[in-house]
N, C-alpha and C positions, 0 to 999 in steps of 0.2 A: 505494501500498500503506500510506504513510504517512497520508493522508488518511482511509483508513478504520480504522486502528486509531485515529484521533484519535475519530473518529465513535464511534466500539465503546464507547470509553470515555467519551464524554460521556452517550451511553444508559445507561451504568453508575451516573450519578450519580445521577439520582433513585432508581435501585433502590436504591441504598445508604444513601440518606437515610430512603425507607420503611423499609426494615429495621430501620434506627437508632431510627427514631421507634416501631415497633411494638414494638421488643425495652424501649424506657422506659418506654413505656405498660403492658407485662405487668409490668415489676418492680417501678413506681411509682406506677402507678394502681391496678392490681389489687391490688398487692401494696404497701402504703403504709408511709414509713419506721418508722411506730410499730409495724408488722407486722414490719420488719427489724430493728429494735432488741430488741424481746420475743425474735425467733428467735436475736438473738447473746446476749443477757443470760439467757434461762430465764425462762420464765413462773413459776417457784416464789417467786424472790428478787426479782422487778422490780419497780420503783416508779416513778411519774410522773417523780419526779425524777434517777431514774438513765435510763430512758426519753430526758430533756432533755438530759441531760450526753452520753448516746452518741451523739444525734444533733447537737449540736454538734462533740462530737470527730471526729465522719466526715463532716461538711459536710450533713447531712439537714436541717437546720433551718431553710433556706432556701425559698422559695416554689418552686414548680414548675416555671411558665415565665414567671411577668412577676412583680417584685419592686417594687409601688408603692410601699413606702419609700425605695428607691433613686431616684438621679436621673441622666439621660443615659444613656450607655450600659449602666451598672450595672444598670436596668430589667430588661434582658435578660443581661446578663453574669452578676451576683451572682442566678443560679436554679442550683436542682438540675441543670434541664435541660441549662444550657450550662456547668457543671462536670462533671458525670457523662459528658453524652452527645457533644455539642457538640466538647468537647476530643479525643475520640476521632477524629477525622478529621485532628487532626493526631500521632497514635499518642502521643498522652499519656495513658497509662492510669492513671498516679496510681498511688495503693497501695492493698492489699488493706486488707480489716477488721483482719487481725493486724497491720498495719504495714509488709508486705514491698513491695518495688518490683518492679508487675506486670511492667514492660519488663524489667527485668534476668532475671526470672524464664522469661519467654517466651524469650529471648535463647539462656539457660543450656538450656533445655529442650529445645528445637527440634531441636538435633541427635541427641539419644537416640531422638527420634522419628524423624528422617530414618534414622539408621542402622538402625532395623527396617524402616519403610516401604519404602524405595528398594529394597532386593532383593526384599523380598514382593512390592511392584509390578514390579519386572523379570520376576525368575523365574517369577512366577503368569503374568501374560501370555504369556511363551512356551511355559510347561508347559500352559497350556488352548489355546492357537491349535495347538500340535504333536497334543495330543489330539483335539483338535476335527479338524484333517484329516485325521489317521489312522482315526477313525469314519467321515468323508464318504467316504473313499475304499473301504471296506468297507461300504459303504451297502446297504439293506435285506437282509444277511447278518445270520449270528446273532451276529455278532460287535457288528454296530450294535444289535441288539436289548439285548444285555447288557449295553452299554455306557451305552445310554439307561437302562436299569433301574439301573444304577449312580451315574448320575448323579443321577437321582430320590433314590436312597437317601441317597447323601452330602449331598444340599441336606436331607434331612429331619433331619438329625444336627443336634442342637445346638452352637454353637459351644462351649460349655463341655468338651464332653465330648472334642472337640480337643484342647483344653490342658489337662485333668487326663488324658486318657489320654496325652498326648505326656510329658507331666511324668512321670506312672506307670512306663513302658515304656524310653523313652530316659533321662531323668536319675535316676530312681530305682532301677530294675533293671537296665539296662545300664550305669549310672555314666557316661555318655560326655559328659555337658555339666551343668553345675550347674542346679538345678532352677529356683532363682531369682538376680535381682542383677543387678548393670551394673557394668563394669568397662571405662573408657576405654584407650588406648592398643592396645598391639599383641595383649592378652588378650581384646578386646572379642569377638572372632569366637565366643570359648566362650559367650558368655552371649547372643548374637546367632541362633546356628547353630537352637534349638529354638524361638525365637518365630518366625523368618522360615518353618522346616519346616511349624509349625503353621496358618501362615497362607496358605501356599501352600496345603499339604492338604485347610484347610478351604474354599478358594474354588475347587477341580477342580471341583464338582457345579454348580455354577450358574453358573461361567465357561465350563467346555467345552462344556456343554450350549446356553449361550447362542450361543456362535462356531459351534457346528454346526448351529443353525437358519440362521444368517448366512449359513454356506458352502452349505447344501442349497438356499436360496432362490436364490443367485447361478449353482446347479447345475444347476439346471431354467430357465436364461435360455436365448435363441433361439442367443447367442454359442457358447455352452459345447456347443451339440449339434450346431454347425457345424464346430467344431473335431475334436469325436470323429469327424465325419465326412471329415472332411481325414485322419484316422488320426493324431491328435495323442494322447501316451502320456496315463496318467491323472497321472501327475507335472509333466508340463506343463501341464497342463488346472489341475493344483491350485495351481501356484504361479506360474504365467505369466497366468492368467484370471481363478480365482475368488478368491484371495485379493486381488490388488490391486484387484478392485472391489468388494471387501467393505470397503477400509480407511474408506469414511466412516463406517459405522455402529461401528466398529470403535474409530475417533478419538472419535467421541461417548463411546461407555462410558470410553474409557481417560482422556483428558483432564480429563474432568468430576472424577475421582478425586485430581486434584491436593490438591483440599484436605486430603482426609486423610492424604497424605503427610505434610502439616507437623501437624495436628492431632493423628494418632496415633490409636491405637485405644484403646478406653477398656478393654475386655476383656484385650487382649493385654499391655498395661504394666502391669496394674495387678496378673493372677496371677502375671506373670514378675520383677514388682519392678523395672520399666524407668523412670527418672526421665523421663519425657517429658510431652508437652505434654497426652495423653489420661489420664494417671494425674491429671495435675495439675488438670485440669478437672473430675474424679471427685472428687477430693478439697475441691476449692472447693464443688462440689454437697452432699457429706457434711457439710461443716461450715457450708454455708447463705453461703459468702464470695460476695455477689452482684457486688460490684466485678471478680471475676475471672470469673465467669461471663459479664458483660456483657463485657468485653474479650474473653475466648475466641469469644463470638456474633461480634460486631463484624469479628475476625481472620478467622473463617470465612466470613463473608459476603463479603468483599474475595476469599480465594480462591477461592471459588466464581464469582464474577463473572470472576477473572482466568482460572480453568479453561473459562468459556466463551467467553470471547474468542479464547483459544488454539485451540479448538473451531473457530470459524469461521472463522480462520486457517488452520488445517490444513486444512479443507475444500479451500481455493485450489490448496492442495499437492496432492492426494491426486485432485483431480478436476480437470482442466485446462478444463472446460466449465464449471464454476463461474467467474463474472467476478466481482471487486469491482466494484460500482456505489456 
C-alpha cells in the first residue's frame, strides 16, 4: 500500500507542474504585467510612470523566465516565474495586491468553508442515497415515474432560486434563522442551518437521479435476479447486494468532491455572507487580485489530485478484486 501511494504521488507531480505552468502562462503571457497594472490602477489616471512603479512594488518588473542581467542561480530565481509560481510549491503564497498575507487569509477562511461544506456534503449524500434507494424499490411504478419527473424539475431550477427562495421563506417570512452573516462559537448553527439546507435541497435532483441510475444498473445484474429467485427480500437485496456493489462509482463521485469542501461554494458564501474561501476567491476576481486567484487555483489543483489519489485507494477497500499492482 505504501509503495502504491508513493507511486501515485510521483505521478501527481508532473500533473501539478503542468497545471502551475499553464496557470502562469494564462496570467503572465496572455495577460501581461502591464495589463495587470492598468486593471489595478484604472485606465483613466494611469501613466507609464505609475505602471512601472506598480510593477516594481509588486515584483512584476522582472523578466518572465530568464534574467539575462543576473548572474549564477539568480538567472532563474530572479524572475517572475520563480517568485510567483515556483514558490507556490513551498506553499509560499506571498501577499495579495492589497498587501494582505494570503497564507493567513487561507488558514482563517478555510474553517467557515468547512463548517458549511462538511454538513452539506454528508447530509446531501445520505439524503440522495436514501431517496434513490426508495425510488429503486418502487421501480416501474407511478412513484418512480413521478420521482424522475421531480428530479428533472429540481435539476432545471437555477441555484439562485433555491438561495433566494430559502432566504425569503425561511429567514424573512418564518424568521427562523438570520438571512445572512456568520458567527463562530455556539451560535454558529443559526447561520449555517439555512446554507446547509439550501445546499442539500439544491443537490437532490441531480444527486438522487444519478444514484438511481447506478442502483438500477446493478439491479439488472444476474446476481440480483439470482437473489430474488432464492426468495431474498427487496430490503436485503437493496442493502446487501445493490448498494455494496455500487460503491465504486459512488466513491468516484464522492471523493472527487473533496476540493469543494475546502474551496467552498462561491454562490452560497457570497449570498449568505460567509467569510470562506469561496467568497474570498470571488472577491479576488472582482477586484482583479491575481495573486489570490493564482494561489487559489494552485490549492484547488492540489486538492483535486489528492481526491483522485484517495479515490484510487478507496477502490481497493470497496472491491477486493482490485489489487494494487
